C-alpha positions in Angstrom: -70.6 105.1 -25.5 -68.3 108.2 -25.0 -65.1 106.1 -23.9 -65.5 103.6 -26.8 -65.7 106.5 -29.6 -62.5 107.1 -31.6 -61.3 110.7 -32.2 -63.7 112.1 -34.8 -66.1 109.6 -34.1 -69.9 110.5 -34.0 -72.5 109.8 -31.1 -76.1 110.3 -31.6 -78.6 109.8 -29.0 -82.2 109.9 -29.2 -84.1 110.2 -25.8 -87.4 111.1 -24.1 -87.7 113.6 -21.2 -90.8 114.7 -19.3 -93.0 111.9 -20.4 -96.6 112.2 -19.5 -99.6 109.8 -20.0 -103.2 110.8 -19.7 -106.3 108.5 -19.8 -108.1 109.8 -22.9 -111.5 108.5 -21.3 -111.1 110.1 -18.0 -108.2 112.8 -18.6 -106.6 111.4 -15.6 -103.1 111.7 -15.4 -101.3 108.5 -15.2 -97.8 107.5 -13.7 -95.5 107.3 -17.0 -94.2 103.7 -17.6 -90.7 104.5 -18.3 -87.3 103.5 -16.6 -85.9 107.0 -16.8 -88.2 110.2 -16.8 -86.3 113.4 -16.1 -87.1 117.0 -16.8 -85.7 118.2 -20.3 -83.1 120.6 -18.7 -81.9 117.8 -16.3 -81.2 115.4 -19.2 -79.4 117.9 -21.2 -77.1 118.8 -18.4 -76.3 115.2 -17.9 -75.6 114.7 -21.7 -73.5 118.0 -21.7 -71.6 117.0 -18.9 -70.9 113.5 -20.3 -70.0 115.0 -23.5 -68.4 118.3 -22.4 -65.2 118.2 -24.6 -66.9 117.1 -27.6 -68.2 119.2 -30.6 -72.2 119.4 -30.5 -73.4 119.1 -34.1 -77.0 118.9 -33.4 -79.5 119.4 -30.7 -83.1 119.2 -31.3 -86.0 119.1 -28.7 -89.3 118.2 -30.2 -92.6 117.5 -28.3 -94.2 114.5 -29.5 -97.8 113.1 -28.7 -98.8 109.5 -29.5 -102.1 107.6 -29.0 -101.2 104.1 -27.3 -103.2 101.8 -25.3 -102.5 100.6 -21.6 -104.6 97.7 -20.2 -107.0 98.1 -23.4 -107.7 101.8 -22.8 -107.0 104.8 -24.7 -103.8 106.8 -23.3 -102.1 109.9 -24.9 -98.4 109.6 -24.3 -96.9 113.2 -24.3 -92.9 113.6 -24.4 -90.0 115.9 -25.7 -87.6 113.9 -28.0 -84.2 115.0 -27.4 -82.1 114.2 -30.5 -78.4 115.0 -29.4 -75.3 114.5 -32.0 -71.7 115.1 -31.0 -68.3 114.6 -32.6 -65.4 113.6 -30.3 -62.5 116.0 -30.6 
C-alpha cells in the first residue's frame, strides 16, 4: 500500500491487536482465532516503521468487546482496535 500511494495520498488502516477470547460459560481463555495477533506496541512499531516518512493524521487505539459464538458456545472477544491514518509526503 505504501509503495502504491502517490504523494499526498492517504492510507487508513484499521487493525486489531491483543485479541483475547473468553468462554462466557466457563470463564476459560481460548486461543484467539486470528491470523496475526500482536501486542499493540509491536503493531504500532511495525506501522510506524513502514510509514516512517509519512505524516500521521490520526492514531486511535480503542478497546472493543464483542459477544460471538464459537462451536455453538458464547464467547467474549476482546481486542484493541487501531485506526492508523497517514499521508504520504
